[in-house]
N, C-alpha and C positions, 0 to 999 in steps of 0.2 A: 449580502453575499449570495451568489447563486451557486448551486452545484451543477454538475454537467447535464443532468436531466432537465433542470429548469432552463439552462442555457439553450438546449436544443428545442425545447418547447417554445421559448420566446423567439428563437430564430425562425421557426416555422410560422409563427403568428405575426412576425414583423414588428415585434414590440421591444426589441433590444435597446438598452441605453446607447447613446452616441459614443461614450467612452467606456472601453472595456479593459480589464486587466486579467490576463490569463496567468495563473500560477498554480503551484501544486506539484506533487510527485508523479502523477500519472501522465507521462509524456505522450504516450500513444493516443489517448483520448484527446489530449490537448492539441496535437497535430491534426487529428481528424476534425476537431472543432474549427480550427483556423481554415482548413480546406473547405469545409461546408460554408463557413462564413464568407469566404472569398467567392464561392460559386453564387451564393445568394445575393451578395452585395453588388457584384459586377456582372450580373446575368444579362443586362440589357445594353451593353456597350463594349468597346474594345478594352478587354481586361488589362492588357499590358500598358495601356496609356492612362489607366485610372487607379493604379495601385502605386503607392509611394512607400518603398521599404527604407527604413532608417536604422542605422546602427545604434548601439548602446551609448555611443559618444555624442549623439545628437543633443543639441542644447534646447532648452525650452523655447527659445525664439525660433529655432529651426523647425520644431514640431508644430508650432502655431502657424508658421508660414506655409508648411506643407498642407495643413488642414484648410488654409484659406484658398488654395488653388481650386478652381472650379472644375468639375468633371467634364470630360470630353465625350459628347454624344451619349451621355449616360446621366442617370439621376444621382448616382452615388460615386464617391471617391473613397478608397480604402487606404488608410495610413497605418502601417505596422511598424512599431518601434520595438526592436528586439534587445532584451537584456539591458535595459536602460538603468544607469546609476540613479535615476530619479525615483525608481521603485525597488531597486535592489541595492544591497550593501556590496559595493565593489571596491577592491583595493586600488588606491590611487585615483579615486573618482574626484573630479574637479569640483569647483564651486558651482552651485546651482543658480547662476545668474539668470535673471528673467523668470524665476520660478513663480513669482506672484502673478505675472502676466498669464502664464499657463494655467495656474489654478483658477483664476477668474474666467479664463477662456473655457475651461472644462464645464463650468456652470451654464454656459450659453453656447454650446457647440452649434454651428450651422447645420441645418437638416441634410445638407448634401454630403456630409463626411461621417465615416465610421472609423474611429480611432481605436487602435488596439495596442496596448503594451503587453508584449509577449515575453514571459520569463521562463527560462529553463530552471526547474526547481521552484523554490518558494520566493515570494516577494518579501520585502522588508516592511512589516506592518507598522513601523514607526515613521516611515517616510511620509512627508506631507502629501505627495502626489498619490501614494497608495491610499492614504486615509480619505482623500477627496474623492477618488474614484469609488471607493467602498461606500462612502456616504451617498453617492449617486446610484448605488445598487449595481455597480458595474464590475465588481470583482467576481471572477468565476474561479472557484476552488476545484481543481482537478485532483481530488484525493483518490487513492486506490479504490477500486470497485469493491463493493460488498460481496460476500460469497455468493449470494443469490444473483446479483448482477453479473458476476464473473461467469457463473454457470450459464446464464442466458447468452453472454458473449461467446462462450465456447460452443454452444449449440448452433448459433448463427454461423460461426466460422466453419464448423463441420458440415453444415448444410450447404454452404457455398462451394465446398469441395466434394459434395455428394458422398459424405461419410457420416457415420454415426458411431457413438461409443456406448457400451453397456454402462449402466449406472455405476457399477463397481469400478470399471475402468476410469470413468469420468471423475469419481471421487478421489481415486488414487492419483490421477494426473494432477488435479487441482491441489492436492495436498503436497505434491512434490515440487511444484513450480513456484517461481517468485510471485509475490503479491502483485507486482506490476505487470502490465500487459505486454510490453516490448519483449522482455525475456521469456514470458509465457508463449508468445507467438513464435519465437525462435525454437522453443522446445516442441511446439505443435508442428512446425514445419519439418523438423527432424522425424517426428513420429509419422507424419503423412508420407514422407519419402520411404520410411521403413516398411509400411504396409502396402505401398504401391497401389495397384488397382483394386485391391480388396476393399469392399465398402465398409466393413466393420472393423473397429479397433477394440481389442480385448485387453483385459488386465495384463496378460502375459506380454503384450506388445509394449505397454507402458513400463513394465518392470524391466524390459530389455533395453529400452532407450532412455528413459528419464531417470537420472541418478537420484537415489534417495537423499534427502536433505538431512542436516543434523537433527531437525525436528522428527523426521521419520525414524532415524536410528534411536533417538531417545524413546520414542513410543515402543520400539522393538525391545530396547533395553528394559523398560518397565514390564513388558510382557514376560521377558525372561525372569525378572525378579519375582513377579507374581506367581510364575510357575515353579518357583524354587530352584531355577537354573542359575545359580550364582556364577558358575564358570562361563556360561553363555553371555551373561550380562557383562562380565569383566572382559570377555573377548571383544564385545562391541565397544566398550569404553577404550580398550587398548587401540582398536582400529581408528577410533575418532581422534585420539591424542597423537597418533603417529601420522595422520594425514598431513599433506603439505599445507602450510599456512594455517595450521591449527595448533592450539595449545590448551593447557588445562584452564587457563583464565578465560579463553574464548568459549569453553564448554560450560563453565560454571554459570555464566549468564543465561544461556538457553535452558540449562537444567533447572535453575531457579525459576525461570518463567514457566516451565512445564509444571513444576510442583505448585506454583502459585495458581495456575489455571485449574489444576486438579482440585486444589483447596476451594477455589471459588465455586467450581461445579458442585462439589460435595456440600458446601454450605448452603448454596441456593436450592439444591435438591432437597435438603433436609427441611427447608422452609416451605416446601410444597410447590415450588415453581416448576412449570412444564419445561421440557427441553427447548422448545422454541423461545420461551421467555428467557431462559438461561442464556441462549445464544445472543439475544438482543441486549441483555443487561451486562454481560461479561465481555462481549466482543469475541467469544470463541467461534471458530468456524462451524457453521451449522452442519456441514457434511462430515464433521469429525466428532460431533456430540456423542455418537454411539461409542466411540473409542473411550471417551472420558467416562461414560457410564460403565463401560466394561472394566476399565482399569481402576477406577476409584472404589469398586466393590471390595478390593483387597485391603483397603486402608480405611481407618476410622478418620473422622473429621479431626480429632485430636492429634493423631499421628501426622497427618498432612500439615497441620499448623506447626507442629514441632519441627518437621523437616524444613518447612519454609523459614522458620526462625533460625534454624541452623545454617541454611544457605546465606541468609542475610548476615549472620555473625561471621561466617567464613569469608564472605566478600569484604567485610570491614577489616578483619584481621589480615587478609591478603593485601589490601590496599595500604594498610598501616605498617606493613613489613613484618608482622608478627608470625606469619606462616608462609611457607612456599606455595607456589601454584599447585604442584602435585599434591601437597599435603591438604590444601583446602578442598580440592575436588575429591580426593580419596576419603576424606572425613565424611562427606555427604554420602558417597556411594556405599561405603562400608556400613554406615548407619542404616541405609536402606536394605542392604543385604542381610543384616543381623537384626532386622526389626522384629518385634514380638508378633507372633501369628495370632490369628483369631480376631473376633469382632471387639469393638470398643465396649468396655463394660458400662452398663447403665449406672447413673449416679444413684447412690444409696438414698433411700427415702428417709426423711426425718422421723 
């Protein structure tokens, strides 16, 4: 399996496998990869005559026949099969007649063809065609970018528009946007329109345009709790539960995730790991580590473990019908509000 960086490296060196499978959640990078592959593959001839697009209903025999066509005034032919039932689980997909022929053909693709199975979303890892392409090192996983890679992407996008962000504004922007690039780009375009010709984008601009996520509001709620502002924390909770398309059960999940992340940070920190190592081991966003460091000071490791266990218990009781949605969420929040103050007591020596 290749990641997107390995794909682009092999594309530049001309060492890509003949059969590729594009899958994963990051559609923006996936589209960019197909575009660059098209430019590279069809650079020396009439592109429109050397690309064969096939729909997801194309049969194995039709795919093989398309690959057998020789390129016209070019060294390469590009065959792109989109959302094929051969590599995705699709409702109503027909029988895969001729699949053995295709599987054998994949092992010995002629050098003139570049075959791409292009999936929106993820491929089905149990499909025979998926397994065969992966065995040939042709599956490219377009997973969401890491925080560091997304920061690099943002820097490049800003430079292309002759803009720059302060570090504080950039961290806030990335903390508020979706992990995927397409919605992130939409938010960035709104932000660019807002600042107009001004070259700098500041924190105040981000706050004015990019709406805080549930994650942001939970961070703020914890800030209020830590400061002893119970009323402020409850106001944030009330705002979240009254939002459109929001409910107590939809908030219990991210609240549980937030407490779990705080517990992981506290545990790893107590074992002597540096913040950079904690981000790598736990999956926490590196640009938000400072917030975890700040907020976990007010809780002992034992307290966070207790709250995490409570969240898990409330989730179980909610799903088993033993408690209402509001009751489950309020149990967790009220325990946080009335938590014992002070540091965790050291264990008694024997």
